[in-house]
Backbone and ligand atoms as CSV (ligand in chain L), in Angstrom:
chain,resi,resn,atom,element,x,y,z
A,1,UNK,N,N,-19.148,10.580,30.142
A,1,UNK,CA,C,-18.629,9.236,30.080
A,1,UNK,C,C,-19.725,8.176,30.327
A,2,UNK,N,N,-19.261,6.917,30.347
A,2,UNK,CA,C,-20.238,5.859,30.461
A,2,UNK,C,C,-21.341,5.874,29.249
A,3,UNK,N,N,-20.816,6.360,28.063
A,3,UNK,CA,C,-21.682,6.408,26.820
A,3,UNK,C,C,-21.463,5.084,26.023
A,4,UNK,N,N,-22.498,4.503,25.619
A,4,UNK,CA,C,-22.598,3.400,24.798
A,4,UNK,C,C,-22.609,3.925,23.418
A,5,UNK,N,N,-22.169,3.091,22.353
A,5,UNK,CA,C,-22.087,3.487,20.923
A,5,UNK,C,C,-23.499,4.164,20.444
A,6,UNK,N,N,-24.582,3.294,20.698
A,6,UNK,CA,C,-25.757,3.840,20.241
A,6,UNK,C,C,-26.281,5.219,20.587
A,7,UNK,N,N,-25.799,5.581,21.957
A,7,UNK,CA,C,-26.289,6.777,22.495
A,7,UNK,C,C,-25.341,7.850,21.896
A,8,UNK,N,N,-24.115,7.609,21.707
A,8,UNK,CA,C,-23.194,8.464,20.993
A,8,UNK,C,C,-23.627,8.786,19.642
A,9,UNK,N,N,-24.064,7.782,18.945
A,9,UNK,CA,C,-24.561,7.762,17.534
A,9,UNK,C,C,-25.750,8.663,17.540
A,10,UNK,N,N,-26.772,8.411,18.347
A,10,UNK,CA,C,-27.969,9.183,18.513
A,10,UNK,C,C,-27.712,10.643,18.774
A,11,UNK,N,N,-26.735,10.896,19.739
A,11,UNK,CA,C,-26.484,12.275,20.084
A,11,UNK,C,C,-25.834,13.035,18.747
A,12,UNK,N,N,-24.965,12.457,18.161
A,12,UNK,CA,C,-24.451,13.006,16.979
A,12,UNK,C,C,-25.468,13.218,15.804
A,13,UNK,N,N,-26.523,12.288,15.610
A,13,UNK,CA,C,-27.409,12.548,14.675
A,13,UNK,C,C,-28.257,13.731,15.233
A,14,UNK,N,N,-28.691,13.800,16.355
A,14,UNK,CA,C,-29.499,14.747,16.947
A,14,UNK,C,C,-28.736,16.204,16.632
A,15,UNK,N,N,-27.585,16.229,16.775
A,15,UNK,CA,C,-26.842,17.496,16.583
A,15,UNK,C,C,-26.516,17.728,15.033
A,16,UNK,N,N,-27.004,16.934,14.283
A,16,UNK,CA,C,-26.840,17.171,12.872
A,16,UNK,C,C,-25.546,16.794,12.300
A,17,UNK,N,N,-24.748,15.883,13.157
A,17,UNK,CA,C,-23.410,15.546,12.807
A,17,UNK,C,C,-23.396,13.961,12.929
A,18,UNK,N,N,-22.225,13.421,12.907
A,18,UNK,CA,C,-21.991,12.111,12.950
A,18,UNK,C,C,-20.698,11.726,13.672
A,19,UNK,N,N,-20.529,10.376,13.885
A,19,UNK,CA,C,-19.246,10.082,14.466
A,19,UNK,C,C,-18.181,9.730,13.463
A,20,UNK,N,N,-17.010,10.098,13.779
A,20,UNK,CA,C,-15.770,9.991,12.803
A,20,UNK,C,C,-15.575,8.625,12.383
A,21,UNK,N,N,-15.019,8.266,11.275
A,21,UNK,CA,C,-14.525,6.958,11.018
A,21,UNK,C,C,-13.106,6.809,11.670
A,22,UNK,N,N,-12.564,5.721,11.733
A,22,UNK,CA,C,-11.277,5.534,12.342
A,22,UNK,C,C,-10.136,6.219,11.486
A,23,UNK,N,N,-10.361,6.261,10.255
A,23,UNK,CA,C,-9.326,6.901,9.231
A,23,UNK,C,C,-9.433,8.402,9.467
A,24,UNK,N,N,-10.661,8.943,9.646
A,24,UNK,CA,C,-10.802,10.293,9.900
A,24,UNK,C,C,-10.313,10.758,11.043
A,25,UNK,N,N,-10.381,9.947,12.180
A,25,UNK,CA,C,-9.947,10.221,13.506
A,25,UNK,C,C,-8.333,10.255,13.388
A,26,UNK,N,N,-7.745,9.348,12.690
A,26,UNK,CA,C,-6.247,9.395,12.688
A,26,UNK,C,C,-5.745,10.502,11.843
A,27,UNK,N,N,-6.464,10.749,10.854
A,27,UNK,CA,C,-6.010,11.978,9.976
A,27,UNK,C,C,-5.995,13.193,10.854
A,28,UNK,N,N,-7.032,13.290,11.575
A,28,UNK,CA,C,-7.443,14.600,12.317
A,28,UNK,C,C,-6.341,14.586,13.577
A,29,UNK,N,N,-5.973,13.461,14.073
A,29,UNK,CA,C,-5.327,13.465,15.324
A,29,UNK,C,C,-3.832,13.820,14.917
A,30,UNK,N,N,-3.426,13.405,13.760
A,30,UNK,CA,C,-2.193,13.714,13.254
A,30,UNK,C,C,-1.744,15.217,13.037
A,31,UNK,N,N,-2.899,16.007,12.859
A,31,UNK,CA,C,-2.877,17.492,12.802
A,31,UNK,C,C,-1.954,18.037,11.931
A,32,UNK,N,N,-1.759,17.433,10.738
A,32,UNK,CA,C,-1.010,17.833,9.761
A,32,UNK,C,C,0.494,17.387,9.685
A,33,UNK,N,N,0.772,16.701,10.865
A,33,UNK,CA,C,2.107,16.196,10.926
A,33,UNK,C,C,2.039,14.738,10.158
A,34,UNK,N,N,3.254,14.316,9.503
A,34,UNK,CA,C,3.084,13.028,8.905
A,34,UNK,C,C,4.076,12.131,9.598
A,35,UNK,N,N,3.659,10.936,9.758
A,35,UNK,CA,C,4.546,9.826,10.239
A,35,UNK,C,C,5.068,10.071,11.593
A,36,UNK,N,N,4.422,10.788,12.516
A,36,UNK,CA,C,4.905,11.149,13.906
A,36,UNK,C,C,4.379,10.002,14.660
A,37,UNK,N,N,4.933,9.819,15.834
A,37,UNK,CA,C,4.661,8.761,16.839
A,37,UNK,C,C,3.391,9.103,17.620
A,38,UNK,N,N,3.473,10.475,18.022
A,38,UNK,CA,C,2.343,10.835,18.959
A,38,UNK,C,C,1.515,11.928,18.190
A,39,UNK,N,N,0.366,12.338,18.641
A,39,UNK,CA,C,-0.459,13.164,18.064
A,39,UNK,C,C,0.213,14.641,17.882
A,40,UNK,N,N,1.169,14.879,18.705
A,40,UNK,CA,C,1.632,16.226,18.780
A,40,UNK,C,C,3.220,16.100,18.353
A,41,UNK,N,N,3.626,15.090,17.874
A,41,UNK,CA,C,4.999,15.029,17.347
A,41,UNK,C,C,5.661,13.670,17.742
A,42,UNK,N,N,6.994,13.741,17.639
A,42,UNK,CA,C,7.800,12.554,17.949
A,42,UNK,C,C,8.185,12.381,19.509
A,43,UNK,N,N,8.135,13.548,20.131
A,43,UNK,CA,C,8.342,13.446,21.536
A,43,UNK,C,C,7.202,13.393,22.409
A,44,UNK,N,N,7.333,12.443,23.335
A,44,UNK,CA,C,6.163,12.361,24.253
A,44,UNK,C,C,6.038,13.589,25.121
A,45,UNK,N,N,7.256,13.961,25.569
A,45,UNK,CA,C,7.284,15.227,26.516
A,45,UNK,C,C,8.254,16.109,26.107
A,46,UNK,N,N,7.899,16.996,24.988
A,46,UNK,CA,C,8.949,17.989,24.450
A,46,UNK,C,C,9.416,18.971,25.591
A,47,UNK,N,N,10.575,19.108,25.805
A,47,UNK,CA,C,11.142,19.903,26.860
A,47,UNK,C,C,10.461,19.728,28.206
A,48,UNK,N,N,10.060,18.516,28.477
A,48,UNK,CA,C,9.635,18.042,29.594
A,48,UNK,C,C,8.062,18.400,29.956
A,49,UNK,N,N,7.440,18.981,28.916
A,49,UNK,CA,C,6.104,19.433,28.962
A,49,UNK,C,C,5.072,18.241,28.738
A,50,UNK,N,N,4.054,18.062,29.516
A,50,UNK,CA,C,2.988,17.145,29.277
A,50,UNK,C,C,2.172,17.541,28.215
A,51,UNK,N,N,1.898,16.732,27.245
A,51,UNK,CA,C,1.158,17.047,25.986
A,51,UNK,C,C,-0.227,16.493,26.026
A,52,UNK,N,N,-0.479,15.571,26.801
A,52,UNK,CA,C,-1.748,14.909,26.855
A,52,UNK,C,C,-2.038,14.283,28.233
A,53,UNK,N,N,-3.265,14.090,28.480
A,53,UNK,CA,C,-3.653,13.457,29.735
A,53,UNK,C,C,-3.495,11.936,29.687
A,54,UNK,N,N,-2.324,11.412,30.315
A,54,UNK,CA,C,-2.106,9.957,30.264
A,54,UNK,C,C,-1.960,9.583,31.745
A,55,UNK,N,N,-1.504,8.460,31.994
A,55,UNK,CA,C,-1.429,7.806,33.290
A,55,UNK,C,C,-0.052,7.822,33.908
A,56,UNK,N,N,0.349,8.052,35.159
A,56,UNK,CA,C,1.589,7.880,35.653
A,56,UNK,C,C,1.405,7.151,36.922
A,57,UNK,N,N,2.565,6.580,37.395
A,57,UNK,CA,C,2.465,5.726,38.477
A,57,UNK,C,C,2.278,4.292,38.103
A,58,UNK,N,N,1.750,3.416,39.164
A,58,UNK,CA,C,1.691,2.030,38.912
A,58,UNK,C,C,0.285,1.707,38.360
A,59,UNK,N,N,0.181,1.306,37.145
A,59,UNK,CA,C,-1.117,0.899,36.431
A,59,UNK,C,C,-1.561,-0.418,37.061
A,60,UNK,N,N,-2.874,-0.622,37.409
A,60,UNK,CA,C,-3.902,0.316,37.297
A,60,UNK,C,C,-4.265,0.711,38.718
A,61,UNK,N,N,-3.343,0.489,39.794
A,61,UNK,CA,C,-3.779,0.726,41.122
A,61,UNK,C,C,-3.575,2.233,41.602
A,62,UNK,N,N,-2.580,2.837,40.883
A,62,UNK,CA,C,-2.337,4.234,41.287
A,62,UNK,C,C,-2.005,5.129,40.199
A,63,UNK,N,N,-2.812,6.243,40.120
A,63,UNK,CA,C,-2.409,7.301,39.154
A,63,UNK,C,C,-2.006,8.440,39.854
A,64,UNK,N,N,-0.636,8.807,39.705
A,64,UNK,CA,C,-0.185,9.834,40.570
A,64,UNK,C,C,-0.374,11.196,40.003
A,65,UNK,N,N,-0.887,11.257,38.793
A,65,UNK,CA,C,-1.283,12.540,38.227
A,65,UNK,C,C,-0.193,13.632,38.097
A,66,UNK,N,N,0.901,13.060,37.710
A,66,UNK,CA,C,2.097,13.977,37.509
A,66,UNK,C,C,1.815,14.991,36.418
A,67,UNK,N,N,1.021,14.640,35.476
A,67,UNK,CA,C,0.757,15.480,34.332
A,67,UNK,C,C,-0.289,16.470,34.779
A,68,UNK,N,N,-0.697,16.543,36.093
A,68,UNK,CA,C,-1.634,17.638,36.548
A,68,UNK,C,C,-3.080,16.967,36.724
A,69,UNK,N,N,-3.348,15.650,36.324
A,69,UNK,CA,C,-4.600,15.209,36.423
A,69,UNK,C,C,-4.553,13.823,36.867
A,70,UNK,N,N,-5.091,13.337,37.734
A,70,UNK,CA,C,-5.458,11.965,38.062
A,70,UNK,C,C,-6.888,11.689,37.707
A,71,UNK,N,N,-6.972,10.686,36.758
A,71,UNK,CA,C,-8.422,10.607,36.210
A,71,UNK,C,C,-8.546,11.427,35.070
A,72,UNK,N,N,-9.887,11.862,34.747
A,72,UNK,CA,C,-10.180,12.591,33.754
A,72,UNK,C,C,-9.938,14.126,33.776
A,73,UNK,N,N,-9.345,14.658,32.695
A,73,UNK,CA,C,-9.322,16.156,32.777
A,73,UNK,C,C,-10.275,16.839,31.940
A,74,UNK,N,N,-10.612,18.120,32.386
A,74,UNK,CA,C,-11.543,18.845,31.513
A,74,UNK,C,C,-10.819,18.973,30.147
A,75,UNK,N,N,-11.717,19.115,29.145
A,75,UNK,CA,C,-11.272,19.222,27.638
A,75,UNK,C,C,-10.417,20.506,27.619
A,76,UNK,N,N,-9.620,20.514,26.713
A,76,UNK,CA,C,-8.733,21.679,26.504
A,76,UNK,C,C,-7.655,21.902,27.701
A,77,UNK,N,N,-7.381,20.997,28.416
A,77,UNK,CA,C,-6.404,21.028,29.571
A,77,UNK,C,C,-4.988,20.924,29.033
A,78,UNK,N,N,-4.745,20.397,27.725
A,78,UNK,CA,C,-3.490,20.264,27.159
A,78,UNK,C,C,-3.587,20.972,25.867
A,79,UNK,N,N,-2.259,21.144,25.232
A,79,UNK,CA,C,-2.235,21.924,23.986
A,79,UNK,C,C,-2.972,21.190,22.870
A,80,UNK,N,N,-3.614,21.977,21.886
A,80,UNK,CA,C,-4.147,21.379,20.664
A,80,UNK,C,C,-3.141,21.032,19.744
A,81,UNK,N,N,-3.485,20.265,18.802
A,81,UNK,CA,C,-2.522,19.707,17.716
A,81,UNK,C,C,-2.581,20.825,16.618
A,82,UNK,N,N,-1.826,20.528,15.550
A,82,UNK,CA,C,-1.760,21.475,14.298
A,82,UNK,C,C,-3.134,21.795,13.808
A,83,UNK,N,N,-4.139,21.106,13.912
A,83,UNK,CA,C,-5.432,21.535,13.374
A,83,UNK,C,C,-6.205,22.241,14.420
A,84,UNK,N,N,-5.691,22.497,15.563
A,84,UNK,CA,C,-6.511,23.137,16.600
A,84,UNK,C,C,-7.289,22.256,17.310
A,85,UNK,N,N,-7.026,20.967,17.229
A,85,UNK,CA,C,-8.072,20.002,17.881
A,85,UNK,C,C,-7.337,19.515,19.278
A,86,UNK,N,N,-8.293,19.518,20.295
A,86,UNK,CA,C,-7.895,19.217,21.591
A,86,UNK,C,C,-8.143,17.764,22.031
A,87,UNK,N,N,-7.311,17.175,22.825
A,87,UNK,CA,C,-7.479,15.837,23.396
A,87,UNK,C,C,-7.750,14.780,22.282
A,88,UNK,N,N,-7.023,14.838,21.248
A,88,UNK,CA,C,-6.991,13.689,20.184
A,88,UNK,C,C,-6.176,12.552,20.716
A,89,UNK,N,N,-5.329,12.742,21.808
A,89,UNK,CA,C,-4.670,11.805,22.499
A,89,UNK,C,C,-4.888,11.788,24.041
A,90,UNK,N,N,-4.917,10.634,24.585
A,90,UNK,CA,C,-5.136,10.688,26.130
A,90,UNK,C,C,-6.510,11.102,26.427
A,91,UNK,N,N,-6.667,11.201,27.776
A,91,UNK,CA,C,-7.945,11.666,28.322
A,91,UNK,C,C,-8.910,10.504,28.397
A,92,UNK,N,N,-9.748,10.513,27.211
A,92,UNK,CA,C,-10.662,9.369,27.132
A,92,UNK,C,C,-10.510,8.721,25.645
A,93,UNK,N,N,-10.806,7.539,25.558
A,93,UNK,CA,C,-10.946,6.842,24.284
A,93,UNK,C,C,-12.171,7.512,23.636
A,94,UNK,N,N,-12.167,7.334,22.255
A,94,UNK,CA,C,-13.319,7.906,21.607
A,94,UNK,C,C,-13.882,6.946,20.636
A,95,UNK,N,N,-15.181,6.931,20.608
A,95,UNK,CA,C,-15.834,6.024,19.735
A,95,UNK,C,C,-15.571,6.296,18.208
A,96,UNK,N,N,-15.325,5.343,17.346
A,96,UNK,CA,C,-15.255,5.568,15.835
A,96,UNK,C,C,-16.394,4.881,15.311
A,97,UNK,N,N,-16.883,5.186,14.001
A,97,UNK,CA,C,-17.987,4.564,13.434
A,97,UNK,C,C,-17.703,3.287,12.834
A,98,UNK,N,N,-16.343,2.760,12.708
A,98,UNK,CA,C,-15.962,1.522,12.143
A,98,UNK,C,C,-16.303,0.417,12.927
A,99,UNK,N,N,-16.841,-0.627,12.356
A,99,UNK,CA,C,-16.956,-1.883,13.112
A,99,UNK,C,C,-15.487,-2.401,13.302
A,100,UNK,N,N,-15.185,-2.944,14.322
A,100,UNK,CA,C,-13.773,-3.636,14.750
A,100,UNK,C,C,-13.690,-4.930,14.146
A,101,UNK,N,N,-12.684,-5.051,13.293
A,101,UNK,CA,C,-12.193,-6.239,12.621
A,101,UNK,C,C,-10.702,-6.338,12.763
A,102,UNK,N,N,-10.092,-7.298,13.330
A,102,UNK,CA,C,-8.594,-7.311,13.597
A,102,UNK,C,C,-7.852,-7.214,12.326
A,103,UNK,N,N,-8.368,-7.821,11.170
A,103,UNK,CA,C,-7.757,-7.934,9.953
A,103,UNK,C,C,-8.039,-7.001,8.910
A,104,UNK,N,N,-8.865,-6.035,9.293
A,104,UNK,CA,C,-9.500,-5.050,8.257
A,104,UNK,C,C,-8.323,-4.252,7.525
A,105,UNK,N,N,-7.343,-3.719,8.146
A,105,UNK,CA,C,-6.350,-2.995,7.502
A,105,UNK,C,C,-5.263,-3.780,6.824
A,106,UNK,N,N,-5.277,-5.081,7.431
A,106,UNK,CA,C,-4.130,-5.922,6.814
A,106,UNK,C,C,-4.484,-6.492,5.503
A,107,UNK,N,N,-5.813,-6.705,5.271
A,107,UNK,CA,C,-6.163,-7.428,4.001
A,107,UNK,C,C,-5.951,-6.428,2.852
A,108,UNK,N,N,-6.276,-5.261,2.755
A,108,UNK,CA,C,-6.052,-4.492,1.588
A,108,UNK,C,C,-4.467,-4.263,1.363
A,109,UNK,N,N,-3.782,-4.112,2.496
A,109,UNK,CA,C,-2.281,-4.040,2.436
A,109,UNK,C,C,-1.631,-5.258,1.687
A,110,UNK,N,N,-2.108,-6.455,2.040
A,110,UNK,CA,C,-1.708,-7.612,1.548
A,110,UNK,C,C,-1.993,-7.744,0.034
A,111,UNK,N,N,-3.183,-7.152,-0.352
A,111,UNK,CA,C,-3.585,-7.219,-1.767
A,111,UNK,C,C,-2.840,-6.239,-2.580
A,112,UNK,N,N,-1.838,-5.496,-1.906
A,112,UNK,CA,C,-1.049,-4.579,-2.734
A,112,UNK,C,C,-1.541,-3.223,-2.801
A,113,UNK,N,N,-2.558,-2.780,-2.037
A,113,UNK,CA,C,-2.807,-1.430,-2.228
A,113,UNK,C,C,-3.415,-0.804,-0.954
A,114,UNK,N,N,-3.416,0.422,-0.876
A,114,UNK,CA,C,-4.044,1.143,0.368
A,114,UNK,C,C,-5.480,1.344,-0.061
A,115,UNK,N,N,-6.243,2.139,0.942
A,115,UNK,CA,C,-7.600,2.302,0.652
A,115,UNK,C,C,-7.735,3.798,0.868
A,116,UNK,N,N,-8.553,4.496,-0.083
A,116,UNK,CA,C,-8.839,5.880,0.122
A,116,UNK,C,C,-10.043,6.103,1.038
A,117,UNK,N,N,-9.846,6.813,2.045
A,117,UNK,CA,C,-10.840,7.225,2.978
A,117,UNK,C,C,-11.870,6.007,3.403
A,118,UNK,N,N,-11.172,4.909,3.843
A,118,UNK,CA,C,-12.030,3.715,4.187
A,118,UNK,C,C,-13.080,4.026,5.197
A,119,UNK,N,N,-14.194,3.344,5.062
A,119,UNK,CA,C,-15.307,3.445,6.150
A,119,UNK,C,C,-15.345,2.305,7.041
A,120,UNK,N,N,-14.421,1.348,6.997
A,120,UNK,CA,C,-14.362,0.170,7.819
A,120,UNK,C,C,-15.131,-0.978,7.186
A,121,UNK,N,N,-15.099,-2.081,7.952
A,121,UNK,CA,C,-15.572,-3.394,7.359
A,121,UNK,C,C,-17.060,-3.320,7.545
A,122,UNK,N,N,-17.734,-4.328,6.821
A,122,UNK,CA,C,-19.255,-4.329,6.851
A,122,UNK,C,C,-19.750,-4.974,8.081
A,123,UNK,N,N,-18.995,-5.795,8.779
A,123,UNK,CA,C,-19.377,-6.441,9.925
A,123,UNK,C,C,-18.246,-6.641,10.891
A,124,UNK,N,N,-18.399,-6.855,12.224
A,124,UNK,CA,C,-17.475,-6.816,13.201
A,124,UNK,C,C,-16.862,-8.326,13.426
A,125,UNK,N,N,-15.769,-8.358,13.802
A,125,UNK,CA,C,-15.248,-9.702,14.226
A,125,UNK,C,C,-13.917,-9.490,15.050
A,126,UNK,N,N,-14.058,-9.912,16.272
A,126,UNK,CA,C,-12.858,-10.052,17.082
A,126,UNK,C,C,-12.673,-11.439,17.458
A,127,UNK,N,N,-11.623,-11.983,16.936
A,127,UNK,CA,C,-11.156,-13.468,17.123
A,127,UNK,C,C,-11.241,-13.888,18.664
A,128,UNK,N,N,-10.828,-12.778,19.537
A,128,UNK,CA,C,-10.885,-13.156,20.862
A,128,UNK,C,C,-12.191,-13.431,21.549
A,129,UNK,N,N,-13.200,-12.650,20.876
A,129,UNK,CA,C,-14.634,-12.691,21.338
A,129,UNK,C,C,-15.500,-12.594,20.267
A,130,UNK,N,N,-15.546,-13.620,19.560
A,130,UNK,CA,C,-16.369,-13.675,18.217
A,130,UNK,C,C,-17.777,-13.418,18.289
A,131,UNK,N,N,-18.341,-13.500,19.476
A,131,UNK,CA,C,-19.956,-13.230,19.586
A,131,UNK,C,C,-20.179,-11.798,19.902
A,132,UNK,N,N,-19.238,-11.008,20.115
A,132,UNK,CA,C,-19.450,-9.637,20.537
A,132,UNK,C,C,-19.261,-8.579,19.328
A,133,UNK,N,N,-20.202,-7.780,19.296
A,133,UNK,CA,C,-20.177,-6.684,18.145
A,133,UNK,C,C,-19.393,-5.462,18.768
A,134,UNK,N,N,-18.297,-5.332,18.136
A,134,UNK,CA,C,-17.444,-4.226,18.661
A,134,UNK,C,C,-17.161,-3.090,17.523
A,135,UNK,N,N,-16.989,-2.017,18.180
A,135,UNK,CA,C,-16.562,-0.788,17.119
A,135,UNK,C,C,-15.195,-0.393,17.671
A,136,UNK,N,N,-14.532,0.432,16.842
A,136,UNK,CA,C,-13.085,0.829,17.020
A,136,UNK,C,C,-13.249,2.080,18.106
A,137,UNK,N,N,-12.164,1.968,19.009
A,137,UNK,CA,C,-11.907,3.140,19.682
A,137,UNK,C,C,-10.608,3.767,19.425
A,138,UNK,N,N,-10.410,5.044,19.416
A,138,UNK,CA,C,-9.179,5.676,19.232
A,138,UNK,C,C,-8.738,6.760,20.323
A,139,UNK,N,N,-7.561,6.933,20.249
A,139,UNK,CA,C,-7.012,8.117,21.031
A,139,UNK,C,C,-6.306,7.787,22.376
A,140,UNK,N,N,-6.696,6.610,22.996
A,140,UNK,CA,C,-6.113,6.320,24.289
A,140,UNK,C,C,-6.860,7.057,25.458
A,141,UNK,N,N,-6.472,6.858,26.713
A,141,UNK,CA,C,-7.126,7.467,27.773
A,141,UNK,C,C,-6.000,7.838,28.928
A,142,UNK,N,N,-6.689,8.435,29.976
A,142,UNK,CA,C,-5.931,8.838,31.139
A,142,UNK,C,C,-5.396,7.573,31.773
A,143,UNK,N,N,-5.830,6.349,31.486
A,143,UNK,CA,C,-5.280,5.179,32.113
A,143,UNK,C,C,-3.939,4.734,31.445
A,144,UNK,N,N,-3.789,5.138,30.256
A,144,UNK,CA,C,-2.784,4.601,29.436
A,144,UNK,C,C,-1.303,5.233,29.826
A,145,UNK,N,N,-0.439,4.425,30.300
A,145,UNK,CA,C,0.855,4.980,30.511
A,145,UNK,C,C,1.902,4.371,29.577
A,146,UNK,N,N,3.115,4.882,29.769
A,146,UNK,CA,C,4.243,4.348,28.958
A,146,UNK,C,C,4.474,2.826,29.088
A,147,UNK,N,N,4.461,2.378,30.310
A,147,UNK,CA,C,4.690,0.908,30.515
A,147,UNK,C,C,3.557,0.103,30.174
A,148,UNK,N,N,2.246,0.594,30.371
A,148,UNK,CA,C,1.236,-0.301,30.129
A,148,UNK,C,C,0.834,-0.548,28.785
A,149,UNK,N,N,0.383,0.556,28.019
A,149,UNK,CA,C,-0.088,0.349,26.807
A,149,UNK,C,C,0.269,1.222,25.702
A,150,UNK,N,N,0.722,2.492,26.066
A,150,UNK,CA,C,1.171,3.529,25.121
A,150,UNK,C,C,0.284,3.693,23.964
A,151,UNK,N,N,-1.054,3.654,24.237
A,151,UNK,CA,C,-2.092,3.702,23.164
A,151,UNK,C,C,-2.399,5.150,22.803
A,152,UNK,N,N,-1.735,6.054,23.486
A,152,UNK,CA,C,-1.916,7.508,23.036
A,152,UNK,C,C,-1.187,7.671,21.763
A,153,UNK,N,N,-0.288,6.691,21.454
A,153,UNK,CA,C,0.379,6.794,20.161
A,153,UNK,C,C,-0.611,6.941,18.959
A,154,UNK,N,N,-0.442,7.772,17.997
A,154,UNK,CA,C,-1.392,8.156,17.088
A,154,UNK,C,C,-1.928,7.061,16.303
A,155,UNK,N,N,-1.074,6.013,16.083
A,155,UNK,CA,C,-1.754,5.042,15.132
A,155,UNK,C,C,-2.453,3.784,15.931
A,156,UNK,N,N,-2.560,3.953,17.246
A,156,UNK,CA,C,-2.986,2.857,17.928
A,156,UNK,C,C,-4.534,2.919,17.972
A,157,UNK,N,N,-5.218,1.522,18.089
A,157,UNK,CA,C,-6.657,1.419,17.974
A,157,UNK,C,C,-7.011,0.694,19.297
A,158,UNK,N,N,-8.197,0.926,19.726
A,158,UNK,CA,C,-8.851,0.121,20.716
A,158,UNK,C,C,-10.022,-0.574,20.090
A,159,UNK,N,N,-10.827,-1.178,21.027
A,159,UNK,CA,C,-12.070,-1.715,20.519
A,159,UNK,C,C,-12.990,-1.968,21.621
A,160,UNK,N,N,-14.348,-1.890,21.272
A,160,UNK,CA,C,-15.233,-2.083,22.639
A,160,UNK,C,C,-16.489,-2.514,22.147
A,161,UNK,N,N,-17.271,-3.369,23.048
A,161,UNK,CA,C,-18.558,-3.897,22.528
A,161,UNK,C,C,-19.426,-2.751,22.540
A,162,UNK,N,N,-20.434,-2.712,21.670
A,162,UNK,CA,C,-21.085,-1.411,21.477
A,162,UNK,C,C,-22.021,-0.838,22.489
A,163,UNK,N,N,-22.402,-1.841,23.430
A,163,UNK,CA,C,-23.434,-1.363,24.464
A,163,UNK,C,C,-22.556,-1.136,25.738
A,164,UNK,N,N,-21.261,-1.097,25.637
A,164,UNK,CA,C,-20.416,-1.086,26.881
A,164,UNK,C,C,-19.737,0.368,26.899
A,165,UNK,N,N,-20.286,1.169,27.896
A,165,UNK,CA,C,-19.572,2.437,28.158
A,165,UNK,C,C,-18.677,2.365,29.276
A,166,UNK,N,N,-17.552,3.170,29.354
A,166,UNK,CA,C,-16.733,3.020,30.579
A,166,UNK,C,C,-16.432,4.461,30.922
A,167,UNK,N,N,-15.743,4.536,32.150
A,167,UNK,CA,C,-15.266,5.956,32.594
A,167,UNK,C,C,-14.146,6.542,31.788
A,168,UNK,N,N,-13.593,5.753,30.970
A,168,UNK,CA,C,-12.492,6.265,30.102
A,168,UNK,C,C,-12.710,6.110,28.719
A,169,UNK,N,N,-14.027,6.289,28.252
A,169,UNK,CA,C,-14.415,6.256,26.826
A,169,UNK,C,C,-15.487,7.340,26.701
A,170,UNK,N,N,-15.246,8.134,25.683
A,170,UNK,CA,C,-16.218,9.195,25.233
A,170,UNK,C,C,-16.353,9.250,23.705
A,171,UNK,N,N,-16.636,10.258,23.132
A,171,UNK,CA,C,-16.827,10.472,21.700
A,171,UNK,C,C,-16.644,11.912,21.333
A,172,UNK,N,N,-16.664,12.188,20.141
A,172,UNK,CA,C,-16.638,13.592,19.573
A,172,UNK,C,C,-17.374,13.481,18.157
A,173,UNK,N,N,-18.058,14.590,17.699
A,173,UNK,CA,C,-18.900,14.423,16.625
A,173,UNK,C,C,-17.988,15.104,15.396
A,174,UNK,N,N,-18.409,14.837,14.282
A,174,UNK,CA,C,-17.796,15.516,13.058
A,174,UNK,C,C,-18.893,15.976,12.187
A,175,UNK,N,N,-18.741,16.797,11.342
A,175,UNK,CA,C,-19.772,17.340,10.364
A,175,UNK,C,C,-19.120,17.406,8.944
A,176,UNK,N,N,-19.875,16.831,8.108
A,176,UNK,CA,C,-19.372,16.951,6.668
A,176,UNK,C,C,-19.482,18.306,6.171
A,177,UNK,N,N,-18.411,18.874,5.368
A,177,UNK,CA,C,-18.477,20.213,4.808
A,177,UNK,C,C,-19.564,20.136,3.709
A,178,UNK,N,N,-20.331,21.176,3.514
A,178,UNK,CA,C,-21.399,21.156,2.627
A,178,UNK,C,C,-20.855,21.760,1.309
A,179,UNK,N,N,-20.943,21.113,0.296
A,179,UNK,CA,C,-20.446,21.406,-1.077
A,179,UNK,C,C,-21.227,22.765,-1.546
A,180,UNK,N,N,-22.448,22.689,-1.386
A,180,UNK,CA,C,-23.328,23.938,-1.779
A,180,UNK,C,C,-23.907,24.654,-0.571
A,181,UNK,N,N,-23.480,25.838,-0.508
A,181,UNK,CA,C,-24.123,26.515,0.784
A,181,UNK,C,C,-25.431,27.106,0.231
A,182,UNK,N,N,-26.342,27.039,1.215
A,182,UNK,CA,C,-27.786,27.594,0.878
A,182,UNK,C,C,-27.902,28.957,1.331
A,183,UNK,N,N,-26.935,29.421,1.806
A,183,UNK,CA,C,-26.905,30.944,2.142
A,183,UNK,C,C,-27.280,31.728,1.202
A,184,UNK,N,N,-27.957,32.801,1.197
A,184,UNK,CA,C,-28.429,33.530,0.192
A,184,UNK,C,C,-27.211,34.452,-0.415
L,1,CA,CA,CA,-3.082,12.059,34.058
């Protein structure tokens, strides 16, 4: 945790990978389900089972850990989604490679069309803090609870200044499939 964007990006590059775009993150988070509210379906707690590390109790003063974890949980503490991916919702927010622009997804929609595999806008702009360079966060964190932000919902996005790491923000790497295998 406490990882700023340039550090996450540098790690991914070192590992021969990269950080996901916001669109890739959402596609992966949905795990093959279409139009569901949460990464694991329409129910937050199917049969009373906790499906992600979120917050309970009175935000932000008390996290009662009713889901088994107060604060950060080790990865794979909750069930994977349909693609076998863990922690796509809750636990920690994750850096995406897109610059944050509040109106980025609204503009193409207003122009009458969607976008295929968008990479994000060319530059950042947050009307609330126009001088800060922000990138997109996805997934929600252990701090998010039903009353406060519900950001573990699969379509929700966050934002953060690129040099600011927090204890509820992390990242994951992705790797492009190679079209031509060099294997003999
Ligand atoms: Ca928790």
